[in-house]
N, C-alpha and C positions, 0 to 999 in steps of 0.2 A: 451560426445562423439561428435565429429564434424559431422555435417550433410553433406550428399553428395550434389554436385552441383544440381542434379535433385530435391532433397527435398527442397533445398533453393529456387530454381526457383518456385516450386509448392507453397511454403509458400508466396513468393512474389506475385504471382498471386492471392492467397486468400486474401492477405492484400489489394490489389488494387481492388478487386471485391466487393462483398456485405459485407461491413464493419459493424460489429455489432454496433447498436446505443449506447449501453452501453460503448463501447470503445471510441466513439466520446465524450460522456458525461464525461467519466473519464478524457480524455485528456483536455477537457475544464475546468473542475474543478481543475485539477492539475495545469494547467497554471495559473489559478486565485490564487491558493494556493501559487504557486511559486512567484507570485508578492509580497506576504507578507513575506514569509520566506527568500526570496532572500536578504532582508535587514539585516538579522542577520549576525553578524561579524565572526562567526566560519568558518574555512576553510573547514570543513567536512560537506557535504550537509546533511547527516542524522542528524547531530547535529543541523544544522540550522532549519530543519523541527521541531525537538523536542523543540528547544528554542522558536520558533515562537508560538507554542501551549502554552507553559508555560507562555510566555509574553503577549499573546492576549486573552486567554480564562480564565474566572474566575472559581473559584471552583464550584459555583452553576451551571454555564453553562456547565462545564465539566461533572458534575453529570447528568444533563439533557440529554446531548448528549450520554453518556454511557448508560443511561436507554433506550433511543430510538434506540440505535444501538447494544444492547447486542446480539440479534439473529444473525445479520450480522457478528459481530466480532466472535461469536462462530463458525459460519460456516467457516470463514477464518482460524480460529485457529484449526479446526479439524485436518488439516495437514498443519502446518505453512509453508509459502513459504520459499524456499531456495535461496541461493546466486548462480545464474546461471553462475557465473564465475568459479564455482567449479563443479566437477562432483557430481551427486546426492548421490554417495556412499562415498564421502569425509566426514570424521568425523565432519568437521565444516560447512557442507553445510547448515544446519538450525540453526546454533548457534545463530546468531543475532536475528532471529525471536523467537527462544525459550526463549532467555533472555527477550525480550520484552513481550512475552506471560506470563512469570513468574511474571513480574511486573503487567501486566494487571489483572491477576487472583488473585493477593494478595490484599484482601479486606482491609488490614490495611494501604495500600497506599492511598494517597489522590486521589480524582477523577481526579485532574489535572495531577498527575503523571501517573495514569492509562491511561488517554486519550493520554498523551504524548507517552506512550509505543505503543498505537494503531497507532499513527502517524509514529513511527519507522517501524511498520509492513507494513503500507500502502506504505511507502517509498520503501520497498523491492519489493512490488508488482509493483510499478511504474518502478523501475529499470528493473525488469524482463520483463515487458511489452515493454518498450522502447529499451532495449538492449539485451533481451534474445531470440529473434526470436520466440515469442509465436504465436501459430496458433489460429486464430479467431474461428475455428471450434472445438477447444479442449474444452470439457465440463468442465473440472476443471478450466481452465483459464477463461472461460465465467463466472463461478460462482464467482471466485475471483474478477473479474472486477465488476460484478453486485453488489456484497456485498460491495466492496470498494466504489462504487458510493453512496450507501445508507449512508455510514458513511460520505463521503466527502460532500454530500448535506446538512448534518447537521452541519458539522464543518466549512466549508469554509465561509459561510455567517457570522459566528460569529467572523471571523478573521479580518473583516474590521474595 
């Protein structure tokens, strides 16, 4: 549902005001991550994110990152993020995140594949944050950003 002009103006003021430090850190980490995945040849950005993880993170490192980030990922996946271009009642609203969650939860997958799936979920959070008019005072989105930062702080340094 489209927001009214008054709600959009209120959101704009909130975003210019006391900006949550986790959102600043998320943006910084994502820009650094983008410097790596931007070199991947795929035309689809989510595919570039996932390819970069596959190409730059070893199986052992992926296993270590997953072990250290399992609580953060579980919190994110309690209600997987949806595609904000769609209405929340659209049957495919959470489809991409649910597919990535299925891969992540499948312990027969390699750690690298499971971490790649987490990258796909983090990409959805990034899209929603930058394009979805998310309110910095919204508790759910504060949690999603905070937990994403925990994962990105482990992942991004390993991408160099």
